[in-house]
Each structure stands twice: as structure tokens, then as C-alpha cells.
N, C-alpha and C positions, 0 to 999 in steps of 0.2 A: 504494500500500500504506500501511498505517498507519505513522505515523512511528516509534512504538515497536515493535520487532520482537517477535514472539511466539516464544518458544523452544519447540521440539518435541523430544521425546526428549532425547538428550544434546547439546543446543545446536543442534537443527535449528530454523531460523528462517524464518518466512514473510518473503519478500523481494520478489521481482519476479515475481516470480520473484523437415480432411477433404479429401481431394482435392476441392477446390471445383469444382463443375460449371461448365462453360462456357455452360450454358443461360441465357437471359435471363428474369428474372422480370418480372412486370408492374410492380413498384414498385422494381426495382433490378437491378443486374447484378453477377454474380460474376466475379472474375478467374479466369483459367485458368492452372494451374501450367505452367511451361515444362518442356521436356524436360531431364532431368538431365544436367548437364555437370560434369566434374571436371577439376582442373588436370592438364595432360599432361606438364609438365616443371617444373624448378625456377624457370626464368625466369617462367613463368606464375604460379607461386605468389607471386612477389615483386611482382607488379603491384598497383596500388592497389585498395582496396575501394571507392573513390569511385563507380564506376559502379553498384554494387549499392546503396550508400547513397542515391545520387541517385534511384533508382527506389523504394526502400522508405520512406525517411524521411517523405515527405509523407503517408503513410497511418497513421503512428504518432501517437497523441494523448496528451495529458495529461488526467488525470481528477481532479476534486476532488469529494469526497462529504461532505455535511454532515448531521448528524443531531442531534436533541434527545432525550436519554435521561432517563427518569424513574428515579431511584435511590431504592429503598425496601426496608427489611428485609421479608422475607416471613414470614408467620405460618404456616408449614407445620406445625411441631410446637408443642406448648404453650409450650416455652421460647423459641421464636423471637419476639422482640418486634416490635411494629409499627413505629412511627416515621413521622414526617411525610415525605411524598415531596418530593424536590427534583429540579430539572432541571439538566442540564449539556449543553453543546454539545460534540459530538465531531466532529472532522474527520479525514479520511484523504485521502491523495493517492497516486496510482498512474499507471499507463500503460495504454494499450489500442491496438488496431489496427482500422482500418476494413476490413471484409470485403465490404461491398456499397456500391455507389455512392450508394444512397439514404440512407446514414447508419447502417447496422448496424455496431455496434462490439463487439468481444470484449475482455473484461478478466477479472480475477480476481474471484471472488465476495467475497473478504475485503476488497477495495478499496471495494465499494459496499454491503456488508451493513448493513442497517438504516438506510440513508440516506433522508432525506426530500427532499434536494435534490442533484442531480448536475449538474455542469457539465463540459463537454468542450472543451478548447482544442486546435485544430489546429496543425500545424507552422507555418502561415502566420499564426497568432495569432487567427484567427477563433474565436469562442466560440459554443457551442450548449448549451441545456439538453438533458437526456437522461432517458429513462424506461427502467426495467428491463423487458425482454420476458420473460426467464427467468433465474433465478439457481439454479445447481446447486451446493449446498454440498459434495457428495461429491467432485466433480471440481475444485472451486474455480474454476469457470468461470461467468461471467455474460455475458449478451448484452443490449446496450443499443440503443435507437433514438434517434438525434439528432432534435430537434424543429426545425421551421422550415427544413428543408433545401430549397433551391429550385434546386439545380444538382447535377450529378453530382460526387461527391467521389472523390479518389484512393483506390485499394483495393490490398490485397495478397491474393494467392491463398493458400488453405489447401491445402497439399500433404500428403495423408494416405497417400501410396503407400508409405511406410516403406522407402525405398530408401537411407536414411542408413547410414553406416558409422562405426565408431569411428575418429577421426582426421580426419573431414571438417571443413572450416573452417565456422564459423558466426559470425553477428553477433547481439549483444543490443542492442536499441534501446529506450530508455525515458527516464524523467525521474528519475534517482537524486538523492535528497536535495533535490529541488525546484530544482536548478540550471539546468534546461532540458534539451532533448533531447540525449541523449548516446549515442554508439555505442561499444561495446566489442567486441573480437573474441577468438576462441579456437577451440577445437575441440570436437567431441563426445567427451567423456571416457569415456562408457559409455552403453549402451542398456538398456532394460528393467529399470531400477532399481526394485525393489519393497520392499525392506526399509529404508525410509527413515523410517517413523513418520509420514509425511504422510497416507496414506490406506491403507485395507485393500483397495482395489480400484484402486490407481494403479500404473502402470508408467511410470517417468519417464525422460526424456532427461537425462543429466548432462552439464554443460559447465563448462569453466574460464573462459569469457567472464565478465568481471566483472559481477556482479549485486548491487545494493545497494538499501536502502530507497528506494522510489519507482519501481523497475523493475517492480514487481508488475503483471502484466497485459500487459506489453509483449511483442513478438514475439521469438522466436528464429528467425533468418532464415538460409537456406542461401545458397550462392553464386549461385543462380538468382533470388534475391530473393523466394522463397516462404516462407510461414510454416510451419515444421515443428514449432513448439511455442509455448506461452505460458509465459513465465518466472514461476515461482510460489513458489519457496522456495530458501533457501541453507542450507548447513551452516556454522555460524559460532560461535565462542566469544566473539567481540567484538561481533557485530551487523553487521559489515561483511563484504564479500566476502573469502572465503579461497580462492577458486578452485574451490569445490564448489557448483555451482548446479543446480537442477532445473527442468525445463519439462514441462508437461502435453503429451503428444504430440498431433500434429494430428488423429489418428484420433479421439481422445476430444473434442477441440475441435469437430470437424465434427459429431460425434454430437449435441452440445449445441446447436450452431447450427441444425442441421436440425430438431431438436425445437422450438426457439423459433420458427423461421419456419414450421413446420407448424401452429402454433397451440397447441402443448402448453404446459401450465403447469408441468410437471415432466418430468424425463428418465426415461422408463420403461426400466429396465435389465433385460434378460432374464437368465435364469440357466440353468445346466445341472442344478441340483439335486444337486450333487456336493460332498462335503467330503473333504479328504485331507491327507496329510502329505508334506512334501518328502522325496524319496528321498535318504537319507544314504549314505555309503560302505558302511556295514555292510549296509544294505538292498540296495544295488546288488550287493554280493558274493553275498548270499544268493539273489538272483534271477538270478545269472549275467550281470549287465550289465557291460559293459566300463568304464563310468564312471557316476557318480551323475547321473541325469537324470530329470526329470519329477516327477509328483505321484502318489503311490499312493492309490487311492480307499479311504477308511475308512468312508464312510457315503453312502448314496443316499437322497434324499428320496422317500418312497413316492409313486409316480405321477408323479414329476417327469420332465423331459425326458430326463435321463440314464438313468434306470431304464427308461423306455419304449423308448429306443433300443437297450437291451441292454447297457449298461455294468454291470459287476459290482464288488463289493468285492474288492480285491486287484489290480484292473487298474492299470497305470501309464500315466497320460496324459502323453504326451511333447510333443504339439503340438496347436494349434487352427488349422485352415486353413494348416498348414505353418509357423506361428510357434511356436517352442519355448516351453514353460511349465515352470517349475521349482518353483513354490509356489502357494499358494491365491490370493494377491493377483494373481499373473500370470494365473492362470486366470480370475479374476473380471474382470480388465481385458480380456482377449481376448474373452470372451463379452459383456461390457458394451458394447463398441463395436459390436456387431451390432444389427440391428433385430429387434424381437419377431417370432417365427415364421420367422426366417431359419434355413436349414439350414447347419450347420457340419460340417466334416470333423474328427473327433476321432481322432488317431493314438494307438493303444493298444498297449502291450506286455502280452501275456497268454500265460501258459504258454510263455514263451520265444520267442514269435512276435509279429511286428508286424502289426497290422491296422488298417484304417480303419473307423470306425463313424460313420455320418451321423446327427446328432441335430438336431432342430428346437428351438432355444432359445425360451423363452417367458417372459412376465412372471412375477414371483414371485406366489404366491397371496396375495390381499389380505385385507381385514378379514373377508370372509365365511368365510375359512378359520381363523378363531380357534377355539381349543378351547373347550369348554363352561365356564361359570362354576363356580367351586368356592368353597364357604363355608369360612372358617377357624373351627373349632369350639372352639379352646382358646387359651390364652396371651394376651399383650397385644393381639393383633390379632383376638380373637374377634369375629365379626360382620362381618369384612371379606370381600368377595367379589372374586375375581380370576379372570382367564382368561389363558392363554398367548397372546402376540401371534402374529399370522400372520408368515410369512417376509417378506412385503412390509413390514410394520410394523417388524420387526427390522432389515431392510436400510436403511430410512429413518433409523434411529438409528445407522447405521454399525456395527451389531452383527451377530453371526453369525445368518444366517437360520434356522439349525437350532436356535438357542437359544430356548427357550420363555420369554421374559421375561414376568413377570406384569404385567398391566395391571389397575388397579382398576375393577371394574364396579359396585360398590355398597359403601356404608359404613353400618354401624349398630352398635348395642351398644357394647362396650368399645372397639372400633376407632375409634369416632367421637371419642374423647377426644384423638386425636393430630393432627387437622387434615388427614387424608388426604382426597383428593377423587376423585370418579369421573374416570377418564382419566389419573390419575397412573400413571407407569411405575416399577415398583420394580426398579431395575437392580442394586442391591447389598445384601447382608445381611452385616454384620460383615466388610466388605471382601472378600467373595466374590461371584462372579456370582450373581444372584438366580434362584430357581426357585420354582415353586408348591410343590414338595416341601419346600424349606427353610422356606417361610412356614408351612406346616401343622405343621412340627415345632418351631416357636419356643415356648419355655416360659421366660419370664424376660426380662431386659433384652436389647435388641439394637439395633445401629446400622443404620439404613436409609439408603440413598441412592436418591432418586427423581429422575425426569426430569419437569419440568413446564414447559410453555410454552418449551421450548428451554433451560431452566436446570436445573442439578443442585443439589439441596438435600439436606442431611444432618441427621439428628437421631436421638435415642435414644428408643425406646419401651419401656414396661414399668416 
């Protein structure tokens, strides 16, 4: 992970944080998760973790990523000055875990993001250059392939069976502060954490095992020596471990790994085409529910998987394939771990009765589903042409797929004075979420926030 931690929300900091098949691939071998075993008595719990560490540690690696960044002021709006570009060297360090014996490694995306050179150091001090097979910013998971591997390497199995329970013992293995491979132990403090500010589609494992800068990308290991998560963030006011760490669950890790090894250049996340609100105590009482549970459907995407399956506004979705959901992020996560066109069982409370609706989740509609271009005919942006982005484009921006964010499709007339370009995404207007309607109603000065080439830029027009 990057040496300087990135604060998220109220001091949430990036930190170190699949049921792997037993089939053999042509160019590598997956490890197979062992059968779940839990301590049977107090004496068993007091035994050393050494046997687990002995099996797991050889597959945990240190990762060094180096990039050369060009720094230059952008000339987005008139008042944005140019400036001579300059270069600076950026380095980040983190951890990772080998999941295939031919040198496939899993780590965090933020460890290797933007890197031109990646080196991986094994526990036995051997070093290998590595290339990125797939990097998924949404889940913060990246898959690397080591170069010049001539023998089978030690591996850890990805166990995505989700049999963990709060209170289970776990180990976090990584390279905190660059001091060398370190093992810390703790328990699973909570499961299915969604309101963390890390991701709108994440459902994290929370642990009190110490996780610090440099642990990013290292495995969270159960007592069978299997990977149940990738350590990715901590909640901290100081930048160091406060005993509240978060790991990306193995089900999402395996989804990214499978996509990478299947030749995909990105992770295709299916959706249900449903937007809803968390069921509050008041809503639960009004519906005659014994406790607040689930997500009440407030909107269905026209022609989306949920609508076609028969879901209705007002339905309360309580579970996907038997796994409880309580908010939009939890629903997004459960559906996002599925493969496109896979059928899921949606548990629904409707008219006081529980029923199961089978829905086939599908990829979000892509660029072809953009709305028609609209010309702005007045105000400071007269001559600008915009179109609402498709659900897939909005999702790629970690935005609401239902939100019709305007994308610039043409610039002429008065709008050309401000340096806007075709392809710019207008994400904010006067600190409010942007929409085509708001743009058409502008008359006078306004502050715009745009997304361009992965960066956010702000300026005033008018």
C-alpha cells in the first residue's frame, strides 16, 4: 500500500488492508480449500498458530510498485493556467498472495495503480518482475502474473464458501511499514460491513487483527490456512491500526481472479436493475414486520432483470440466494459476485407474505443505451450538446446506474469558451449531482465539476 494512508470518510484509511477450484489449468494449479474445522475446546484454542503460518507464509509476497507521474495544471476552464509539466517518481509498497503455482498473485489495486514497474519479493527472498493481468478499481483488487517463473510456487487457496462466523480466529499476513513479513492474529469482528465509505458495492469482513500501512493486498487467513479475504482498509484516526480493519471477501476476490484468467480486461458486474431504501423501524412497523430487515424497492429499471422477473415497487428484498441484504450496497455486492446471466433466488416480502422470485442477472446496459443528445439553447453553456450516460457508464464511475449523468457529445458556440471537451462527464453543478435538466436550466454563473481522464476538475462558467 502507499506509504501515506488515504483517509476515507471520517478517518477511514486505505491500509492493507473464490472457492478456488481444485481443477488443474494448463499453465498453473489452484489450491483446494480444506474442509472447515473449528476449535473444539479451550485447550485447542491455546495451541500455537505456527502450523497455519508455516503453510501460509511462503505464499505471501511483498510488492513494490514504481511509477513516473507527469504533474501539470490542466487548462479545463479559461482561468485554469497551463504550466510546464514536471515529473516525479512515486513508489508504493504492499503485500499480495500467490493463488496459482505458475505465479498468479492477488493484491490491492491501490498498491499497483499507475505503476510502470512492479517487483514481487517472495518469502524466500527471490524476486520477480510482474505484469498486471487485470486491475479492478471498484473492488480494489488487482491480479498480477510473475515473469520468468520456471518452477511451481507455493499457493494459498481462495475459500469463497462464506462459512465464516463472527468470532472465528483469523491471521493477517503482510509487510507492514516495510519491516518484513509479519503475522498478526485476531478474530472476525463483523461480516457484511457495507456502510464503510470504501465502496458502494462492497460488503467487507471486519477484523481486529492488526493491519497497518504495507499490509494492503495481503491475505486474511482462516485456521485452515485458506484465504477468506484480502486486507484492504482500516478505520484509523492516527494512520495506524486501531483494531478496525476491513478485507474484501473471497467471493469478490475469486470473481476478479476468474475474470482475469478468463481473458477479460475488466470485471463485468451484473445487476438486478433495482434501486431501494433500507427498511427502517418505522417502515418495518408499517409493513407489519417483526424487525427492520431488507431493502424496499423504490425504482425498477425499465426492462431490467428485476422488472422482467416480476419484482415490483414496494417489494422488500430480504435475501439473495439465502444471504441477507439490508441496503443497496449489500444488494449490489451479492449480485456483483455472480456471473452474467446467472439465475439468483430473490427472497421477497410482498403483501405480508414471503416468496421467492428467480431472476437472471445481466450486465448493465452499455454505451448503446445512452439517451439521445440534447443541445443547450441558452445560458453560459449555449451550444453544448450532452447525453445521459448509460447505466454501465455510470457504474464504471462508481455512480448510481439510475443517475443520468450528462456526458459531453459536442461543443460549439458560447460553450466553446470554457474548454469543455467531447467525452467530459459533468458530475456536479453548484455542488449538486448533475443532470441534463439542470444544465438546460442554467442562466448565469455556475460551478461545474467534471470527470476527465480519471480526474475531477472544477471551475466556474458564465
